N, C-alpha and C positions, 0 to 999 in steps of 0.2 A: 315422644318417648326418649328416655335417657338411657344411654348404653354405658356400662361400666366395664373396665378391663377385668377379665376373670382373675380371681385371686387363687393362686396355686399354693399347694403345700407339699410336704415330702411324700404324702400318700399318693400324689398324682404321678410320681416318678416311677419308671421301671425299676424293679429291684436290681441292686448291683450284682453283676456277674463278674466278680473279680476274686482272685485267690489271696488278696491282701486286705488288711484294714487300712484305709487311707485317711490321713488327716490333711485336708487341703486348706492352706492358710491364705488369707486375703492379702491385699496390697499393703506393704510395710512402710514404704516411703520414709525411711530413716528413723522409724520409731523403734529404737533398739530396746528400750525398757519394756514396751508392750510385747515385743517378741519374746524376751526372756520370761515375762509373766505368762504368756500363752504356752510356752514350752513346759513350764512347771505344771500348768493345768492339764496339758496333754499327758504328761507322765502320770499325773494323779488319775486321769480318766482311764488310762491303761491299767492301772492298779485296781481301780474300782470296778471296771468292766473288762475283765480279761477275755482274750480271744485266742482261739487256736490258730487263726490266720496271722501271719507276720504283719507287723505294722510298718507303714511307710509314711514319712512326712513329705508332703508336696507343697511347694509355694508357687503362687500364680504370677510372680513377677512384680515389677515396680518396687524394687528394694531401695532404690536411690531417690534423691531429690526431695524437696518440700520439707521434710522433717530435719531435725538437727543432727541425727546420728547415722548418716549414711556409712561412714567409715566403720563404725561399731557394728552395724548390721552386717556388712560384708565380712568383717572379721568373724562374726558368729556363724554365718552361713558356711564359710570356708572351713571353720572348725568342725561343723556338723558333717560337711561333705567328705572330710578326710578321716572321719571316725569309722574304722572298719566294722564296728558293731552296729552301725545304724544303716537303715535304708532310707535314703533321701533323694528327692528330685526337685531341682529348682528350674522352672522355665523362665524364659526371657520375657520382659515386658517392654513396652514402648519407651519407657524412661531409661532403661539400660541401653536401648538402641540409640536414643538421643545422646547419652553420655559418650558412647563409643564413637558416634559420628563427630562429636565435638573434638575428641582426641585426634581423630583423623583429619578433620578440616575445621579448625576453630573459627575461621572467618565465615565460611559458608553455613556453619551450624550454630552461629551465635544466638539465634532465637531461643535455644535451649536455656540460656541464662535467665530468661524471663519466665521459665516454666519449671522452676525448682532448681536450676543449676547453681544459682547463687548460694543456696543452702549447702549444696554438695561441695562447692569450693571452700566454704567456711569450715565444713567438717574436716577437710584435709589440710586446713590452715593455709590455704592459698589466698594471699591478699588480692583484693579486687581494686583495680586502678580507678581513680575518680573520673578520668577522662576515658570512659569505657567505650566510646564510639570510634576510637582510633584503631585501625586494623592491626597495627603492630601490638597494641595492648591485647587484642584477642589472640594473636599468635603466641604472645608470651604467656598468656593464661593457659593455653593448651599445652605448651611445653612444661610449664610449672606443674600443672595437674598431672601430666603423664609421669613426671619424675616422682611425685608424691604418692600417686595412687598405686604404683608398683604392680605387684602380682594380682591386685584386685581387677585390673583391666583384663589380665589373662583369664581369670575366673569368669568374668562376664562374657568373654568371647566364646567360652565353651558351652554356654547355656543353651539348651534345646528350645525350640519354638513350641513344643507341646509334649504331653505325656499321655499315654494310653494304657489302661489296665482293664482288660475285658471290655465291658460296655461303658466304661468311664473314660471320658476324654477331657483333658485339662489343658487349657491354653490361657494366655493372659486376657484377651479381649473377646473370647468366644470364637465364632466362625461365621462364614458366609452361608446363609441358610439354603442358597440355591446351588451350592457346590458339594460334591462328595468329599469325604474326609481326605481322600488321597489327592484331591485337586485344590486344596486350600492354598491361597496365596499368602506370602509373608505378611502383607498389610492386613489381611483378614484376621490373622491370629494376634498381631501386635496392636492394631488400631481399632479393629472391630467393624462391624456392619450394623447400623442401628436397627435394621429389620430383624436382626437376631433376637433382640430383646422381646419382640412380640411373637415371632414365628418359632423361636426356640431351636433345639438341637434335632438331630436326625431321629427317626423312629427307633425305638428300642435302645437308644443311647442316652446318656446323660452328659451334657457338656457343662463342666464346672469352670468358672472364669472369674476374673476380677475386672478392673478397668472402669466399670460403670458403678460408681459409688452409690450406695443406698443406706438407709438408716439401720436396717438389719439385713441378715442373710436373705437374699431375694430368690424365692422359688418361682420358676416360670415353666413354660412348656418344654419339658425334657432338657432343662438347664437350671443351674443354680449359680447365682452371683454371690461371691464371698467378700467383696470389697465393701467394708463399712466405714471407709474414710478415716483411717486411723489418725492421720496427721491433723485432721480437722476436728474430729469428734472425740478422740481419745478412746475409741472402741476398735478393737482388733478381733476378727472372727475367724473361725475355722469350721469346716464341715467334716464331720466324722462319717465315713462311708464304710459300713461293715457288711460283708457278704451274707451274713445271716440276720443281723439286726436292722439293716437298712440305714437310714440317714438320721443324724443328730447334729445340732449346732452347738458350738462352744463360743463364748464371747468373754473377753477380758476388757476391763475399763481402767483408764488411768487412775491410779490411787485406790482401786477397788478390786474385789475378787472376781470370780468367774460367774457367768450367768449361763445356764444350760437352756437350750431351746427345744425345738421339736424333736420327737423321736418316732420311729416306726418300728413296731415289733415284727 
């Protein structure tokens, strides 16, 4: 007998118990053009589907590395965060943590350079030495990046590890399925627990996360993954969570328009 993993959909999720309409955006990884494209589509969705509940933009982390536009992405997020007319929350991802660790200890955190850090250096115009394995080169890189990144580092330091609104819990990599929400470790939220993908979130809750890239928005047991690998696939997704209408997906593609996905009435 062959066993298949159960395929979940939005109708398998508990209805949202939140007083806000949430737009939860997947991993950006320096894809500034896709971010701008998705923000336009979210505005259009708000116009086409008005709601009495206030809207909030939530991003699941991994704003930096891999893609070419880390500096531009952070400029845009800071602009959004400082607009008094907007409700926004940006949680921290493991790549923000890697970048901050490199700024603190360039030699000890040098492996970051092989996991998207090179693209971030290029985004800030930091020249990379050819003899990269020399420790003094790493120290110089850290100092140079610290000087050029400026208040972006301060912004990253302030990012929370999670966001919760009613029964909606948002973190970068999900959570440890055998721990209560109040006992989650930092590594659980930033780096994830592979068991979470199968076991899902707590009963009556919906854990929305990134980190684990999939071809399209991934509905699981009391969880939704919104990372569609923007820097690899050219697809950036968001989950719309409405207290009355349920769950819908939005997706933008590089060079193309929006694709709407599942909906729950």
